[in-house]
C-alpha positions in Angstrom: -33.5 -7.7 -6.6 -32.7 -6.3 -10.1 -36.3 -5.7 -10.9 -37.2 -2.2 -12.2 -39.8 -0.4 -10.2 -38.5 -1.0 -6.7 -37.9 1.6 -3.9 -35.6 2.3 -1.1 -36.9 3.0 2.4 -34.8 4.6 5.2 -35.8 3.7 8.7 -33.7 6.1 10.9 -35.3 7.3 14.1 -34.6 10.6 15.8 -33.4 8.6 18.8 -30.7 6.8 16.9 -29.6 10.0 15.3 -29.3 11.7 18.7 -27.3 8.8 20.2 -25.0 8.7 17.2 -24.3 12.4 17.4 -23.8 12.3 21.1 -21.4 9.4 20.8 -19.4 11.4 18.2 -19.3 14.5 20.3 -17.8 12.4 23.1 -15.3 10.7 20.8 -14.4 14.1 19.4 -13.7 15.5 22.9 -11.7 12.4 24.0 -9.5 12.3 20.9 -9.1 16.1 20.6 -10.9 16.0 17.3 -8.8 13.4 15.6 -11.6 10.9 15.8 -13.8 13.2 13.6 -11.9 11.9 10.5 -13.9 8.7 11.1 -17.3 10.5 11.4 -18.2 10.6 7.7 -17.8 6.8 7.4 -19.9 6.2 10.5 -22.5 8.6 9.3 -22.8 6.9 5.9 -22.8 3.5 7.5 -25.6 4.5 9.9 -27.8 5.6 7.0 -27.0 2.6 4.8 -27.5 0.0 7.5 -31.0 1.4 8.1 -32.1 1.2 4.5 -34.4 -1.4 3.0 -34.9 -2.2 -0.6 -38.3 -3.3 -2.0 -38.6 -4.7 -5.5 -41.7 -4.6 -7.6 -42.9 -8.0 -6.3 -42.9 -6.8 -2.7 -39.7 -8.7 -1.7 -37.6 -6.9 0.9 -33.8 -6.7 1.1 -31.6 -4.8 3.5 -28.4 -2.8 2.7 -25.5 -3.9 4.8 -22.2 -1.9 5.0 -19.2 -4.0 5.8 -16.5 -1.4 6.8 -13.9 -2.0 9.4 -11.5 0.4 11.1 -8.4 -0.8 9.3 -9.9 -0.2 5.8 -11.1 3.2 6.9 -7.7 4.1 8.4 -5.9 3.5 5.1 -8.5 5.6 3.3 -8.3 8.4 5.9 -4.5 8.5 5.9 -4.4 8.8 2.1 -7.0 11.6 2.0 -5.5 13.4 5.0 -2.1 13.5 3.2 -3.8 14.8 0.0 -5.7 17.4 2.0 -2.5 18.7 3.6 -0.5 18.7 0.4 -3.3 20.6 -1.4 -3.8 23.0 1.5 -7.4 21.8 2.0 -8.5 21.8 -1.6 -8.8 18.0 -1.6 -11.2 17.9 1.4 -14.5 18.4 -0.6 -13.4 15.6 -2.9 -12.7 13.5 0.3 -16.4 13.7 1.3 -17.5 12.4 -2.1 -14.9 9.6 -2.0 -16.1 8.6 1.5 -19.5 7.9 0.1 -18.0 6.1 -2.9 -15.9 4.0 -0.6 -18.8 3.1 1.7 -21.1 2.2 -1.1 -18.5 0.0 -2.7 -18.3 -1.9 0.7 -22.1 -2.4 0.8 -24.1 -5.4 -0.2 -27.8 -6.3 -0.3 -28.9 -8.9 2.2 -32.2 -10.7 1.4 
């Protein structure tokens, strides 16, 4: 899969986006907004798990994100603490670090 000339194809349907957003609205209401700290991870995982990689020879692989709640929780607690200490200035960096964290927990499945 390390061949130059490949491409990435995202296969996300409007229906899956709608269901995902609806689920997170419900989670947000039930947890009084606390669950929204998990949303960026879930969003990134939704996109990554629906991506396929094609190499120049036409072989297809799939991206698979292997995040669990416990690894997310440690990351969330750290960045929540940093956000509070910096009076919100660390939050934009948090969003970039979420994607970094998610991509570092992603592998290619052939």
